[in-house]
C-alpha positions, 0 to 999 in steps of 0.5 A: 727531410723533404721539408728541410730540403725545400726550406733550404732553398725556398727561404733565400729565394723568396727573400731575394725576390722580396728584397729586390721588388720596388719601383725600378725597371722590371729587369731580372738578373741571374748571377753566380758568385764564384768561390775563387773571387773575393767579395770585391771581385767578379762581375756580379757587382753589375747587378746591384740596383739593376733589377730583381736579383734571382739566385741560380738555384731559385726554388719557390714552391714545393714539388707537390704544389708544382705538380698539382697546379701545372701537372709538371715537374718543377725545374730551375727554368720554371722557377725562374719564369715564375719569379719573373712573373711574380716580379713582372719582369719582361727582361732577363740578364744572365751575367754568366752566360758561358756556362748557362746556355742550356738553362737559357734555352730552357728558360726561353721555352717557358717565358716570352721575356727578352733574354740577354747574357754576358760572356766571359770565357776565352774563345777556346772555351767559349766555342765549346760552350756554344758548340751545340747552338747553331742559331740565335737563342738570345735577344742580345749578348754582351762580351767583355773582350772584343776577341769573343765577338766573332763567336758570340754574334752567332747566338744573337740577332744581327747587331745585338752583340756588344762589347762592354768592358768588365768593371772594377770597384774604384772606390775600394781599390785605390792607391795607398799612401806608400809602397813597401820599403823593399822592392816587391813584385806581385802576381795575383790569381791562377786562372790562365796564369803562365806559371812557368813564365812567372817562375823563370821571370822571378829568377832573372829579376832576383839576379838583377835586383837581388833584394826584390820579393816576388809574390803570388796570391792564389789558393794553393788548391787551385794551383796545378798539381806539383807546380814548382814556383821556384823563388816565388813566395805563395800567399794564401788565405788573404782577406779582401783588405789584406789583398788590397794592401798587397796591391797598394804596397807592390812596386809592380804587378806581374801577370804572365798569362796563357790567355785572357778576356777581362782580368780582375787582377789586372783591373784591381792593380791598375785601380790601385795605381800600381804599374802592370807588366802583363802578357799581350794576349786575348782581351788585355788591350781592351783594358791596359795600354803600354802607358800603364806599364809594359805589354809583353809577348806570350811565353817570354820570361826574358821579356817579362823580367826585363820589363819588371826590372826596368820599372823597378830601377826607374822610379819616375817611369814607375810612378808615371805608369802608376798614374796612367794605370789609375786613370785608365781604371777609372774608365771601368768603374762599375757605375759606368759599366752599369750605365752601358748595360742599362742602356742595352737592356732599355 
């Protein structure tokens, strides 16, 4: 059983290491693929071609060999350090820095490589993640929203904290050939979504434009227990292509938010040329402007509903907002984001 357990992690670890080796610059990338993201969403696409991809559960050697060679017990930090030595990496980019702070500190203790991290969480949660660190433990830090920077600057040397926007796959998320015949409003995701504002907005929209469909794409298991969605239709289990079609067919994407840094759904909707009605909170203005649709005050269902209704009833304005949204999204294409990250690591 011990051998089976070891092989379960060792084979993917050695394969990831061998597959990434090549003549490119020696950067190691530590990343996590979150289960609630589609294959086209999340931040991990930034790692493609950037360097040597290391899984967070890296395991290269059996524990007995570790103890025989080093006299120490194996752990994730030592496994990562070993992988970096094998690949001759002198820089490490942790693309989910928020929840890897303790691991980063452990890696710091066993390697002299420069370590950079990307932070994604809203300031309230980010402050908890960083609470135990009173001095810099990184060589550089990247924020995906400017509202994070006052917190993150404390864990990197002066002048070594950068805002680099989140990216989106603008080759995949593109405008479709036609919108649905029936007016439709789409909300996607559940993280930091204001479901009460969504439900109450849907009631107002339905009264003003009775034929309108208001839909939410989200896993049922991630919704708050007992959440009442009212008139909002819940769509679950969509494939990536089915989600893309929903973005392309929607007349408006409605995103009532409690907080935000970068938002995958916002970027994907904009890339599909769909106007957005989004709460003006956190890092939203780092990505979307009023020309892309409407920015609304937090917790105001009347404002969100009025913005949606205005777009539904004005096709010229809706089409102009969709074009502006697509043009804005192209700024955040992954190759552009990768270029900025590569410049920082250089």
